[in-house]
N, C-alpha and C positions, 0 to 999 in steps of 0.2 A: 435502604441502599446496604445495611447490614447483612440482610440476607443472601446477597450474593457474594460479599465479601467471607463470611462464612462457610459457603459452599465452596468457596476454592479453597479455603482450609480443610476444609473435611475432607477435599480428593487428594490432599498431600497426607495426610495419617491414610486413607485407601491404599496409597501409593506406597508405604511402608510396608504395609498387612500383607500384599497382594499384589504380584507382579504379571498382568492380565490388563493388555492395550485396549482390547473392547471395552472394558469395563470404563476405561475414562472417555473415550469415544462417546459412551451412550449419555454419562453422567455429564459430558457438554450439551450431548443433545436435549437434555432437560434443562440445561440453563438457558438453551435458546429459547426453549417454549417458556421458561419462566418468564424470559425476557418480553415476550410476544404479550403476555397477559398485565404487562405492567401496565398503569395506566400514566398516561404524560399527553402533556399539551403542547400542541407544535412553536407554538411563540412564547410561552410563560415558560418558567421552569418550575419544577413541581417538587415533592419529595425531600422539602428542604430538612436539611440539620446543619451541625458547627459550621462544615466545609464542604461537604457534599451534596449535590442537586444533580437534576436532568432535565434536559427538553430533546426535542427533535433530535438536534444534533449530539448530544453525547449519545440517546438511545441507539440510535442507528450504527455510531462507529464500533460501541461495545458489542451490537450484534455481531459486527461486522468481525470484532476482534474472535470472539470465542468461536465463530465459523469457522475461519480462516486457522485457529490454532487444531479444533478439531479434524480437517483438511491434513494438518500437519502430521497428525502422529498418524493419520490413515497413510500416509505418502510414504514416513518413514519407518514402514515394517523391516526393511531389510536389517535396520540397526538392531532390532528385536530379533530377527533370524540369527545375525552374525553376532550376538551378545557383547554389543560394543557400547560397553558402561549404559545401558538401555534405562536403567534407574534412573542415573542423574542426568538425562535426557528429558525424560518425561518432569522428571522436578524441575529442567529446565524452563520448558515450556509452563507447565502451570504457572509458575514466579514469574513468567513475562506478561501471561495472562493478565494476571494479577495485579501486575503494574501498569498495564492499560488501562484495566478497568479502572485504577485509581484515579489514570490522567484523566481520563473522559470525565468521571463524577467530579473532579476538584475544582470548586469557586476559589480556592485561596490560590492565589497567586504564586508564591512561595512555595506551595504543597506540587502544585503543579508544573514548575521548576524542577524541583527534587524528581518527582517522580519520570519527568520526563527525560531528564539523565541516568538517572539509574537504570530506565529500561536498556540503556546500550549494552548494559552490562551481559546478560543473557545471551543479544544476540553474537555480541564478541565471542564470548564462552564457544555459541554453537558455531560461528566459522573457526575458530581455533581449534576446536575440538575433534569437531565432524567433518572440515572442509577438505577437498579431493586432493589439491596439489600442495607443494610445499612453499608456494606465494601468499599461501592461507594466513601467517604471520603478519605480512606486509599488508593485506588486505584488513586485517584486526584492527591494525594502526591507521592505516590511512581512516575509517569508520570513527575511531575515537579522538584522533586528533581532529580533523575536520571538523568533526561538528564540536568536539568540547574548546576548541580556538576560538569560533565560533557563538559560541552558547553563553562564556563565561563571563563575557562584557553583560548579558542580559541581568545576571545576577546584582553587578554594581547597577543598571537600569532600575532594576529588581525594588532596591534600598531607597533609590531617588523617589519611586513614585509612592514608596510609601513615606518618606519625609513630606511630599507635598499634600498627599491626601489622607494621611494617617491612619490609613485601612489599605487592607490585601485583599478582599473580595472584591470579584472582576466587576461585580456587576453595581458596584458602588463608585465605579473609577468611571470617567470620562475624559474628555477632551484634556491634556497635558500638551500645551504651544513647545516643546523640546526635539529639536531637529535631531538631536544626538542619541535620543533616548527611540526616536523612530528609525533612525539606523540601526543601533542596537538591537530592537525587537524584530526588524525586516531580514537582516542578515542573519540571526540566530534561526529564523522559520524557513529562509529562502533555501539554506542550507539543507535542511531536512527534506524539503521538499523533491529533488534540489533543483535550483535553477541553473541553468547554462552557465559555466565558467567554474562555479564551485560544484561539479557533479562528479567529479572523478572520482572519487570515493564508492559513488554508489555501484559506478562499471566494476571495479575491482572487487568490492562485498558479495557483489552476486555473481561473478564469476567464480570466486575460490569457494562460497557457500555450500554447503551442503542441501539440499532439497529444502527442508525446514526451513531453515535460514532465509533460501530465496523467495519463499511464499510469504514470510513474515514480513519481511522487508516488501516484497512488491505491496503484498495486500493490505498492511497496517501503518507500517513505519514510515511510510511516505505519507501515509496523511496527519501523521502528529503534525507538520509543518502547517497543513492547509486549516488544519484544527485551531493552532496559534493564531494564525492572523485573521479567522472569523472572530476568534476570542477577544483578541488583544487590539484589533486596529482601532478599536472606538478609541483609545487611550489617546491616539495620536492622528485624531480625525482630520485636522488641519492642514498638516504636513502629508496625510496621505493625500490629500485632493491636490495637493501643492507637486509631491515629488513622485510618484506612484507612475506616474506618465513611462519615465527611464526606465524602472524595472520592467515595466509590460513590454517595451522595445526590446531590452534584450533578452527576456523571456522567448517572445515571437521570433525573434531571428537565431534563437536560440535551437527552438525548436524546428524551425527551419532547416539548417546546419544539420541537427541530428538526423533528421527524415531522410536527409542526403548520403549521411554517414553510415546508416543503417543498410542503404543498397549494397553497400559493397561488404558488407560483415561475412563471414565464413562460419563464424562459434552462431550456434541458435542462441545460447544464454545471453550471449553479449547483444544480440539483436534483438530478443524481448528484453532488456535491461535498458537499451538504447530508446526502443519505442515506450517505456515508462516514464523517460524524460520530456519526450513529445508528448505525451498526455498531461504530464504536471504541468508543461510549459503553458498548455491551452485553461487549467486547472488556477495557476497564477495568474495568468490575464485576467479570467472572468472576477478572481477575489478580490484583485486590485483598481477592478472597473467601478469599483464601492458602489455595487447596484442590483436590486434583488433579484434578477432574472441571472447574474451573475455570482450571488450566493448559492441560489438552486442549483444550475448547472454544477458549480465546484463541488457541492456535496454529492449530488447524483454522479457526476465520473469519478468522485473518489471512490463512490461505493460499488458502480460499475468496473472500474479500471481494477479495486482490488480484488473481485472474482476472477476478472478475464485475465490478467495478467500472471495472478498465481496457476491459474487451470493451464496456461501454455506452458508455466516454468515446470507445473507437474509433467506434462506432455511431451517435453526435452528430457526431463529425468528416466520418463520409461525408455526413451530411446538410448540415453546414456547407459543405465542399467545394463540393457542388452547387449550392446556395443561398444563400451567401454571409448564413445566417443564422442563429443557436442559439434563434429563439424560437420558442414552441409554436405560434404564431398563424401563421406562417408555413411552417410544418412542417408542416401537417395534412394527412393523406389518402393518406399513402404506401400504404395498402395497395392503392388502385385502380391504382398507377402500379408497383409493385414487388412483387411477394407474395412472392417468395423473398427479401427484404431482409427483410419484416414477420414470417415465420417467425424469423431470427436477434434482432431486437427480442424477441419473445416466448420463446425460450428464453434470453436474456442476463436478460432481465427475471423470469423466472423462477426464476431462481438466484439472483439481488438477494433475491427476496422467501423464498429458502432453500424451495424447492418440492423434494420429492423430485425425482432420486437427487441433489443437487447438496451439495458438502462442508459447504455454508452450512448446510445443516439439521440435521448433525451435530452442527457448533459450536454452533449455537444453542440445540439441546436439552441439551447438556453445560453451558453457560454458564446457562439456565435451572434444572441440577439444583443448582448450584453457591450461585445468587443465591439463590433460593428456602429451601437448606438453611443460608446465612446467616441471612438474617432473611425471615419471613411477610410482613412488611410492604411488603419492597418489590415483592410480587406484583402487587399493583392496577397498579403503573405500568410494572410490565413487560410485563400482559398490553395497555396500552393501547399501548406503542411497537410491540410486537408487529401489532397491527391496523391502528394508522397506517400501518406501514410499509407493509404489505400494499397500503393504499388509495393511498398517494400512486404506488407502483410502476405501478399498474393506472389510474391519472390521466393518469400518463406515458405509458404504452402508448395509452391511448383515444385521446387527444389528436393523439400522432404519427402512430396509424395510422388514424383514422376521420374523417369530417365532410369538407366539399367543399376540394379543393385549390385554392390561387389559381393566376391565370393563369402566372406567372412560371416555374412549372415545366415548361411545354413546352421549356423549354431543357435539362432533366433531361436528363445525360447516365446508361446505364443502369450498374449494378457492373459491375465485371473480377474477373477468376479469384482475383488478389492479395486483392481486398479481401473474399470468402467466405472463401479459406484463413486469413485472418486470424481472423475470426470464428470460425471452427471449431478454430481452435489455440487460442483461448481459452475455446469451450466444453467440448472435449474432456476437458484433462486435471481441470477441474472436476466431473466428472461421472465419470469413466470413477476417478479415482483412489478415490472409494466404496468400489470393488471389493479394494481393498489398504487400508484404512482401519484395519486390525487394525494396521498400522505403527505407527501414532499412538494408539494404545489399549489395549498392551500394559504 
């Protein structure tokens, strides 16, 4: 574990000595390769130390975090060209990656909670420092106060856990029959997911964040809630079996409502952010069904959604950098201008719709198994969510690619190799990992 953390520290020294963005990208590539060579067991914790350990869940989310941070640097090259405090921006990304690695490695609940909360600060600074509009201050405050308001009771819950079990190590704690602890745990993680009714901070943060902020929010930060539910739901197993149905129903109904709201959006970023809420509502239902298929599908869909959603934000950003607008009305007719770019829209929207061979397909099928097995009555709303999910993705594609483009598009600058590479690096693991999906299914 220490080799990873020391490597990240080394990156900070490299950043102080030289200002070359491609060096950081290559170093992160090497980090991903190092993670691939780690030996880990699917079911059991390995590489024990006092507070850190790793299993399949930690390993896959750490690889996702490093990969998304690499793509964030690649997508934000405009900040480097325009010298918008670029060294501090890189420092911010490296510190965020360091905190995310620590979150996924922590086996001590208090350390998990500490890094869980501190990881908000780099995202807050990113939105506040490099966001587009004046409302970014309000978006940053939404982000902090929603998550802190629901997470602070978790600290009291952890004190209670320590008093009851006399340990803070996650795998030594099992069933604590406390309804209050159950509510504290569920709400603190469901805000991060986010669940319908407590999702407004996400829409604000996505719309106001720079491209790197949107990518890390969609790619990794939403997964912290799911990771917390997977790790800590064993604390309150009895209450989970009694009470989870209510949260499942709210999530299912919320996912249906959000998929309908997606159909009337004209802001590309807002539409993609709302589709994230729909995907996460399915993950919440799968995890709360307390079934093996639900956990499996939740993990696969979290990884698939992290790459697909991040890729779609990158596509929206490419148009925004050219035409200075996120409106679907202003961004019509891309197919007439740049057909290769339209191909990337098509491929990533297909992945978002869960079309084979993307990971999203397997994730959604596994989640449907677990949800329908939990209760047949949930099947009808689930069918509607799946149907409207396809409809709003097609709506986004047809609006951006077809139609008569407006005259300001004559100032359009063609895409460069870096942007094509960025799309390719989102799409490749999303589809190629299906060949190695037995890793997540054993």
